[in-house]
C-alpha positions in Angstrom: -14.8 1.0 26.0 -13.7 -1.9 23.7 -15.3 -4.5 26.1 -18.7 -2.6 26.0 -18.6 -2.4 22.2 -17.9 -6.1 21.9 -20.8 -6.8 24.3 -23.1 -4.6 22.1 -22.0 -6.5 19.0 -22.7 -9.8 20.7 -26.2 -8.6 21.6 -26.9 -7.9 17.9 -25.4 -11.3 16.9 -27.7 -13.0 19.4 -30.8 -11.3 18.0 -30.0 -12.8 14.6 -28.7 -16.2 15.9 -25.2 -15.5 14.5 -22.6 -17.6 16.2 -19.5 -16.0 14.7 -19.0 -12.6 13.1 -16.1 -11.3 11.0 -14.9 -7.7 10.9 -12.2 -7.1 8.3 -10.3 -3.9 7.6 -11.9 -3.1 4.3 -14.3 -0.8 2.4 -16.7 -1.8 -0.4 -13.7 -1.9 -2.9 -11.1 -4.0 -1.1 -8.9 -0.9 -0.7 -5.7 -1.3 1.2 -6.3 1.9 3.3 -9.8 3.0 4.1 -11.7 6.1 5.0 -12.9 6.8 8.5 -16.4 5.6 7.7 -15.0 2.1 7.1 -12.8 1.7 10.1 -15.2 -0.7 11.9 -12.3 -3.0 12.9 -10.5 -0.1 14.6 -13.8 0.9 16.3 -14.5 -2.5 17.7 -11.0 -3.6 18.7 -9.0 -0.4 19.5 -6.2 -1.5 17.2 -5.3 1.3 14.9 -3.1 -0.5 12.3 -4.0 -0.2 8.6 -4.5 -4.0 8.3 -6.1 -6.8 10.4 -9.2 -8.9 10.8 -11.3 -9.4 13.9 -13.4 -12.4 14.6 -16.0 -12.6 17.4 -17.9 -15.6 18.9 -20.2 -15.6 21.9 -17.3 -16.1 24.2 -14.1 -15.4 22.3 -12.5 -12.5 20.4 -9.5 -12.5 18.1 -7.5 -10.1 16.0 -5.2 -11.2 13.2 -2.3 -8.8 12.4 0.7 -9.3 10.2 4.4 -8.9 11.1 4.4 -5.1 10.6 2.1 -4.7 13.5 2.9 -7.4 16.1 4.5 -5.0 18.6 1.8 -2.3 18.0 -1.1 -4.7 18.2 0.2 -6.3 21.4 0.4 -2.9 23.1 -3.0 -1.7 21.9 -4.8 -4.9 22.8 -3.3 -5.1 26.3 -6.1 -5.3 28.9 -8.8 -6.0 26.3 -10.6 -9.4 25.9 -9.1 -9.8 22.4 -6.5 -12.4 21.7 -3.7 -11.4 19.2 -3.1 -13.9 16.4 0.3 -13.3 14.8 -0.2 -14.0 11.1 2.4 -16.2 9.5 3.9 -17.5 12.8 4.3 -21.2 13.4 1.2 -22.8 14.9 -1.0 -19.7 14.3 -4.2 -20.5 12.3 -5.3 -18.3 9.5 -8.7 -16.5 9.9 -10.3 -19.1 7.6 -8.7 -22.0 9.5 -9.9 -20.5 12.8 -13.5 -20.1 11.4 -13.4 -23.7 10.2 -12.1 -25.0 13.5 -14.5 -22.9 15.7 -17.8 -22.5 13.8 -20.1 -25.0 15.5 -22.2 -27.6 13.6 -25.3 -25.9 12.2 -23.8 -22.6 13.2 -24.4 -19.2 11.5 -21.4 -17.2 10.2 -22.0 -13.5 9.8 -20.2 -10.6 8.0 -21.1 -7.5 6.0 -21.1 -8.8 2.4 -20.0 -5.4 1.1 -16.6 -5.5 2.9 -15.7 -9.2 2.2 -14.5 -10.0 -1.3 -16.3 -12.6 -3.4 -13.5 -15.2 -3.2 -13.5 -15.0 0.6 -17.3 -15.0 0.7 -17.4 -18.3 -1.3 -14.8 -19.8 1.0 -16.9 -18.9 4.0 -20.0 -20.3 2.3 -18.3 -23.6 1.9 -17.1 -23.7 5.5 -20.6 -23.0 6.7 -22.1 -25.6 4.3 -19.7 -28.3 5.4 -21.0 -27.7 8.9 -24.6 -27.8 7.8 -24.7 -24.1 8.8 -25.4 -20.8 7.1 -24.0 -17.4 6.1 -25.6 -14.1 7.1 -24.1 -11.3 5.0 -27.0 -8.8 4.8 -26.1 -6.3 7.6 -23.2 -4.3 9.0 -23.6 -5.2 12.7 -20.8 -2.8 13.8 -22.6 0.0 12.0 -25.7 -0.7 14.1 -23.9 0.0 17.4 -21.5 2.7 16.1 -22.7 6.0 17.5 -21.6 9.2 15.6 -20.1 7.1 12.8 -18.4 9.4 10.2 -20.2 10.0 7.0 -19.3 8.4 3.7 -16.7 10.7 2.0 -17.9 12.7 -1.0 -14.9 14.8 -2.0 -14.5 16.7 -5.3 -13.1 14.8 -8.3 -10.6 16.3 -10.8 -9.3 15.2 -14.2 -5.6 14.2 -14.5 -4.6 15.9 -17.7 -3.1 13.8 -20.5 0.3 15.6 -20.2 0.6 13.8 -16.8 -1.3 10.5 -17.6 0.3 10.0 -21.0 -2.8 8.3 -22.5 -6.4 9.3 -23.0 -9.3 7.6 -21.4 -10.7 6.6 -24.8 -7.5 4.8 -25.6 -7.5 3.0 -22.2 -11.1 2.0 -22.7 -10.3 0.7 -26.1 -7.4 -1.4 -24.8 -9.7 -2.8 -22.0 -12.4 -3.7 -24.4 -9.8 -5.7 -26.5 -9.0 -7.7 -23.3 -12.7 -8.3 -22.7 -13.1 -9.5 -26.2 -10.1 -11.9 -25.8 -11.9 -13.3 -22.7 -15.2 -13.5 -24.6 -17.0 -11.4 -22.0 -19.7 -8.8 -22.5 -19.5 -7.0 -19.2 -16.6 -6.1 -17.0 -17.4 -5.1 -13.4 -14.6 -3.0 -12.0 -14.6 -2.0 -8.3 -10.9 -1.2 -7.5 -10.8 2.5 -6.8 -7.2 2.7 -8.1 -8.1 1.0 -11.4 -11.1 3.2 -11.9 -9.1 6.3 -11.3 -6.4 5.2 -13.8 -8.9 4.1 -16.4 -10.9 7.4 -16.3 -7.9 9.6 -15.7 -9.5 11.1 -12.7 -8.4 11.6 -9.1 -10.2 12.5 -5.9 -9.7 12.6 -2.1 -12.0 10.0 -0.5 -9.2 8.1 1.3 -6.5 10.0 3.3 -3.4 10.4 1.2 -4.9 8.1 -1.6 -6.3 10.3 -4.3 -9.3 8.1 -5.3 -13.0 8.5 -5.3 -15.6 6.1 -4.0 -17.2 4.6 -7.1 -17.9 1.4 -9.2 -17.7 1.0 -12.9 -19.2 -1.4 -15.5 -17.9 -1.6 -19.0 -19.6 -3.3 -22.0 -18.7 -3.4 -25.6 -20.5 -0.1 -26.3 -21.3 1.4 -22.9 -19.5 2.5 -19.8 -21.3 3.2 -16.5 -19.7 5.0 -13.5 -21.6 4.6 -10.2 -20.6 7.6 -8.1 -22.1 10.3 -5.9 -22.9 12.8 -8.6 -22.5 15.8 -6.3 -18.8 15.2 -6.3 -18.6 16.0 -10.1 -18.3 19.5 -11.4 -20.1 20.7 -14.6 -16.7 20.4 -16.3 -16.3 16.8 -15.2 -19.8 15.9 -16.2 -19.0 17.2 -19.7 -15.7 15.2 -19.6 -17.7 12.1 -18.9 -20.1 12.9 -21.8 -17.1 13.3 -24.2 -15.8 9.9 -23.1 -19.2 8.3 -23.3 -19.3 7.5 -19.6 -22.8 7.3 -18.1 -23.2 8.5 -14.5 -25.3 6.4 -12.1 -25.9 6.7 -8.3 -23.1 5.0 -6.2 -25.4 2.4 -4.6 -27.1 1.4 -7.8 -24.3 -1.1 -8.7 -26.1 -3.9 -6.9 -29.3 -3.4 -8.9 -27.2 -3.1 -12.1 -25.6 -6.5 -11.4 -28.9 -8.1 -10.6 -30.4 -6.7 -13.8 -27.8 -8.1 -16.2 -29.1 -10.6 -18.8 -29.7 -14.1 -17.4 -26.7 -15.7 -19.3 -24.4 -12.6 -19.2 -20.7 -13.3 -19.4 -19.1 -11.2 -16.7 -15.4 -10.5 -16.3 -14.4 -9.7 -12.7 -11.8 -10.3 -10.0 -13.3 -12.1 -7.1 -10.4 -11.0 -4.9 -11.6 -7.4 -5.3 -15.4 -7.4 -6.2 -17.4 -7.6 -3.0 -19.5 -10.6 -2.1 -22.8 -8.6 -2.2 -22.2 -7.6 -5.9 -21.1 -11.1 -6.8 -24.2 -12.6 -5.2 -26.4 -10.0 -6.9 -25.5 -11.4 -10.4 -28.1 -13.6 -12.1 -27.6 -17.3 -11.0 -26.9 -18.4 -14.5 -24.4 -15.7 -15.4 -21.0 -16.9 -16.6 -18.4 -15.4 -14.4 -14.9 -15.2 -15.8 -12.5 -14.9 -12.9 -9.4 -12.9 -13.9 -7.3 -10.1 -12.4 -8.6 -6.8 -13.7 -6.7 -6.2 -17.0 -6.2 -2.6 -15.8 -4.0 -3.7 -13.0 -1.1 -4.7 -15.2 -1.8 -1.9 -17.6 -1.4 0.8 -15.0 1.6 -1.0 -13.4 3.6 -0.6 -16.7 4.1 3.1 -16.8 4.2 4.8 -20.2 7.1 7.0 -21.3 5.3 10.2 -20.3 4.6 8.8 -16.8 8.2 7.7 -16.4 9.6 11.0 -17.5 7.2 12.8 -15.0 8.1 10.4 -12.2 11.8 11.0 -12.6 11.1 14.7 -12.3 8.9 14.2 -9.2 11.7 12.3 -7.6 14.2 15.2 -8.2 11.9 17.6 -6.4 11.2 15.1 -3.7 14.9 14.5 -3.3 15.5 18.2 -2.9 12.8 18.4 -0.2 14.3 15.4 1.7 17.9 16.5 1.4 17.0 20.0 2.7 15.3 18.2 5.6 18.3 15.9 6.3 20.6 18.9 6.2 18.4 20.7 8.7 18.2 17.7 10.9 21.9 16.8 11.0 23.1 20.4 11.5 20.6 21.4 14.2 20.2 18.2 16.3 21.2 19.1 19.9 21.0 22.8 19.2 17.3 23.3 18.9 14.4 21.2 20.4 13.2 18.6 18.0 10.6 15.8 18.3 9.4 13.1 16.0 6.4 15.2 15.0 8.2 18.5 14.6 10.8 16.7 12.4 8.1 15.2 10.2 6.3 18.6 10.0 9.5 20.3 8.8 9.8 17.7 6.1 6.2 18.2 5.0 6.8 21.9 4.6 9.8 21.2 2.4 7.6 19.0 0.2 4.8 21.6 0.0 7.3 24.1 -1.4 7.8 21.9 -4.5 6.0 22.6 -7.8 2.9 20.5 -8.5 2.7 19.1 -5.0 -0.7 17.6 -4.2 -0.4 15.8 -0.8 1.7 13.4 1.2 1.6 9.9 -0.3 1.0 8.4 3.2 1.3 9.4 6.9 4.9 10.1 7.5 6.6 7.5 9.8 9.1 9.5 12.0 10.4 7.1 14.6 13.2 7.6 17.0 15.2 4.9 18.8 13.1 1.9 19.9 10.0 3.4 18.2 11.5 2.5 14.8 11.4 -1.2 15.7 7.6 -0.9 15.0 7.6 -0.9 11.2 4.4 1.2 10.8 4.8 3.3 14.0 2.9 6.6 14.0 4.0 9.3 16.4 1.1 10.7 18.5 1.1 13.5 21.1 1.4 10.8 23.8 4.3 8.9 22.1 6.1 11.9 20.5 9.7 11.3 21.4 12.2 14.1 21.9 15.2 13.7 19.5 18.6 13.6 21.2 22.1 13.8 19.6 22.5 10.1 19.7 21.0 7.0 18.0 18.9 6.7 14.9 15.9 8.5 13.5 14.0 6.5 10.9 11.8 8.6 8.5 9.6 6.8 5.9 7.8 9.4 3.9 6.6 10.4 0.4 4.7 12.9 -1.7 2.0 13.0 -4.3 2.7 15.4 -7.2 0.8 15.8 -10.4 3.9 14.3 -12.0 4.1 11.2 -9.8 4.2 9.7 -6.3 7.3 9.0 -4.2 8.2 6.7 -1.2 11.6 7.1 0.5 13.0 5.9 3.8 16.2 7.1 5.3 17.6 6.1 8.7 19.8 8.9 10.0 22.4 9.0 12.8 21.7 11.9 15.2 24.9 11.4 17.1 27.2 8.6 18.4 26.2 5.0 17.4 27.2 1.6 18.7 29.3 -0.7 16.5 26.3 -2.9 16.3 24.1 -0.1 15.0 26.7 0.8 12.4 27.1 -2.8 11.4 23.4 -3.4 10.9 23.0 -0.1 9.1 25.9 -1.0 6.7 24.3 -4.5 6.1 20.9 -2.9 5.2 22.7 -0.5 2.9 24.5 -3.5 1.2 21.2 -5.3 0.9 19.6 -2.3 -0.8 22.5 -1.8 -3.2 22.7 -5.5 -4.2 19.1 -5.6 -5.3 19.3 -2.3 -7.2 22.3 -3.7 -9.1 20.5 -6.9 -10.2 20.7 -8.0 -13.9 18.3 -10.8 -14.8 16.5 -12.5 -17.6 13.0 -11.4 -18.5 10.6 -13.8 -16.9 12.0 -13.3 -13.4 9.6 -12.3 -10.6 10.3 -10.4 -7.4 10.5 -13.9 -5.8 13.6 -14.7 -7.9 15.4 -11.5 -6.8 14.4 -11.1 -3.2 17.4 -13.1 -1.9 19.8 -10.4 -3.3 18.4 -8.0 -0.7 17.6 -10.4 2.1 20.7 -12.5 1.7 23.2 -10.3 3.7 20.7 -10.3 6.6 19.9 -14.0 6.4 23.6 -14.6 6.7 23.5 -12.9 10.1 20.4 -14.9 11.2 18.2 -11.8 10.8 15.1 -11.1 8.8 12.3 -8.5 8.4 8.7 -9.5 8.6 7.5 -7.9 5.4 8.2 -7.8 1.7 11.3 -6.2 0.4 9.4 -3.9 -2.0 6.1 -3.0 -3.6 4.9 -1.3 -6.7 4.1 2.4 -6.7 1.1 4.0 -8.3 1.2 7.2 -10.4 -0.6 9.8 -8.2 -2.4 6.8 -6.7 -1.9 4.2 -4.0 1.7 4.0 -2.7 1.4 0.1 -2.5 0.4 -1.0 -6.0 0.3 -4.5 -7.5 1.1 -6.8 -9.2 4.8 -6.2 -8.9 6.9 -6.6 -5.7 9.9 -8.2 -4.1 9.1 -11.0 -1.6 10.8 -14.3 -0.6 7.5 -16.3 -0.6 4.2 -15.9 -2.2 1.6 -14.3 0.0 -1.7 -14.8 -2.1 -3.6 -11.8 -0.6 -0.8 -9.4 -1.6 -1.0 -10.2 -5.3 2.6 -8.9 -5.9 4.4 -11.8 -7.6 4.0 -11.1 -11.3 6.8 -11.1 -14.0 8.8 -7.9 -13.8 8.1 -5.8 -16.9 9.8 -2.8 -18.4 8.2 0.4 -17.0 7.3 -1.1 -13.6 8.3 1.0 -10.6 9.1 -1.0 -7.4 10.6 -0.1 -4.0 13.7 -1.6 -2.6 13.5 -1.4 1.2 15.3 -4.0 3.4 15.6 -3.4 7.1 16.5 -4.5 10.6 14.0 -4.2 13.5 15.1 -5.0 17.0 12.3 -4.7 19.5 13.2 -2.3 22.3 16.4 -1.1 20.6 16.1 0.4 17.1 14.9 0.1 13.5 16.8 0.6 10.3 15.4 0.8 6.8 16.8 2.2 3.6 14.3 2.6 0.7 14.8 3.6 -2.9 12.5 3.2 -5.9 13.6 1.3 -9.0 12.3 1.5 -12.6 12.6 -1.9 -14.4 14.3 -1.5 -17.8 15.4 -3.6 -20.7 19.1 -4.3 -20.9 20.8 -6.2 -23.8 19.1 -9.0 -25.7 21.2 -11.9 -27.0 21.1 -15.6 -27.5 20.2 -16.2 -23.9 17.2 -14.0 -24.0 16.1 -10.4 -23.0 18.1 -9.2 -20.0 16.6 -6.7 -17.6 18.0 -4.2 -15.1 16.9 -1.4 -12.7 17.3 2.3 -12.7 17.3 3.9 -9.2 15.2 7.1 -9.2 15.3 8.1 -5.5 17.8 10.8 -4.9 18.9 11.5 -1.3 22.1 10.6 0.6 22.4 7.4 2.6 24.0 8.6 5.9 27.7 8.0 5.7 28.0 8.7 9.4 26.5 5.2 10.0 28.5 3.3 7.4 31.4 1.0 8.1 33.3 0.9 4.8 35.4 -2.1 5.9 32.3 -4.2 6.1 31.5 -3.6 2.4 33.0 -5.4 -0.6 34.9 -3.1 -3.0 32.0 -3.6 -5.5 29.5 -2.5 -2.9 31.5 0.6 -2.0 31.6 1.4 -5.8 27.8 1.0 -6.0 27.4 3.4 -3.1 29.9 5.9 -4.5 28.2 5.8 -7.9 24.8 6.3 -6.3 26.0 9.3 -4.3 27.6 10.9 -7.3 24.2 10.7 -9.1 22.5 12.2 -6.0 24.8 15.1 -6.0 24.5 15.8 -9.7 20.7 15.6 -9.6 20.0 17.5 -6.4 22.8 20.1 -5.8 21.6 22.6 -8.5 18.5 23.2 -6.4 20.1 23.8 -3.1 21.5 26.8 -1.2 25.3 27.1 -1.1 25.7 25.8 2.5 23.3 22.9 1.6 25.4 22.1 -1.5 28.6 22.0 0.6 26.9 19.7 3.2 25.7 17.4 0.4 29.1 17.3 -1.1 30.4 15.9 2.2 27.6 13.4 2.6 27.9 12.1 -1.0 31.8 11.9 -0.9 33.5 8.8 -2.1 34.4 6.1 0.5 
């Protein structure tokens, strides 16, 4: 199937004299996760991971995947004509390096200009120009061969009330226009679905588990245009837009709008997000001011209303997860359980909670060796039966009107080896050490990552991903610009200064292929501590409330200070969660949050 599709793609390339064609994992908005309509890379390669880029020439095919997906990609590409390029590994070229090395002199490089961002598009233009070649970005060639392609999503939109958002749309637009004035720009083109949802206080359902709506926005000093499928808007929402002086335009009209701007317009945009087609539609003499969208930092710094709501959402989510963990630990070996039935049970517990909207992402329920694949998804074919031995890793979360959650717990289902317990304890120590950090304002996640990764590096171990990411408010579960990472990864955009009000995950892990995976994940709110002659100190508040499985802990491998941190954390969990549990669940929780 994959071979035939690649042959069909090459036939379309040949018709247009295209020598190399790039198929990214992207929509028209540079979203991290994309709807079914946009899964062209999955269609053409068979690789189902959420990230990756495919490149095709007349006689070669390659897929670039990051460390989260090495094992999965290798398995899914087996038997296909596609070569796996492990991103970040020694000697492996980046996609752009590969293009530069393999595009022939005078060659034509092709891609759909709507799914490549402007920055990448300019880079590819330069590569082609240096080879006296050309770029062809006018067509979606995969779309030409994709039979029964899903439709563009057009799901209903709703307003997120101010009691949840904490700030009105008028206020947010006012703050944004102040930033535009600082940059001396007359137009701001905004294409990030997350930023548009935040700015307009609206949510939708156009990406699975990401409550956004396909749309573009353009803001000027006096006007605001929202390019959207109007049929997704109710009469009430149309009235809401009128009240906020938001003018509705058809979704696809953004390109004509960009082309119709005044010849010398000053345009604020982020080339890393705005697509190449929009960028190239601007008048040639337009002055483009390249900046991160001001809304990105604004929405990352949660206001007091949001923070209060988020804490409440985490209590509910903790109750749901603790009920699940109680059920799992007390019934394993007594009733039949699988990865999927376990995740289904957890989903039901979340659905019982007030103001529940949706899962915040597809639950990762991974038993034994499956958990070594960081982003494993159980399927009917892979669905492992749970036995009273080894580990079950569950990475899950919920969207509520009062916030989004992301929690991972690795749970002992029965006897463990000493190695498993040692690695579990080390991951627990890593998590606690980062959460306990105290640091001067001005630090970035880069400065603090070693606190989490250090105990594992001391063992010669590592995990091939960041230690943590920002969390949106009823939005994307991976939100920039904050994060924890040991090195800068430019495309992740998660290396900003940590500010009060930012919410970031803390999720170190151990992943041993063919054996097991361990991850412990909590969320942290960044807060101000004391201010003195040395500057403003900062600290974290942990807001994830669920037990860390003491059945897998080796207390003797923890320093006294680390045991104290775990005991303090578990005391908080019991105080927050126990009032909402049944009597037998409370007794169980008391045991699993006991002091060690």
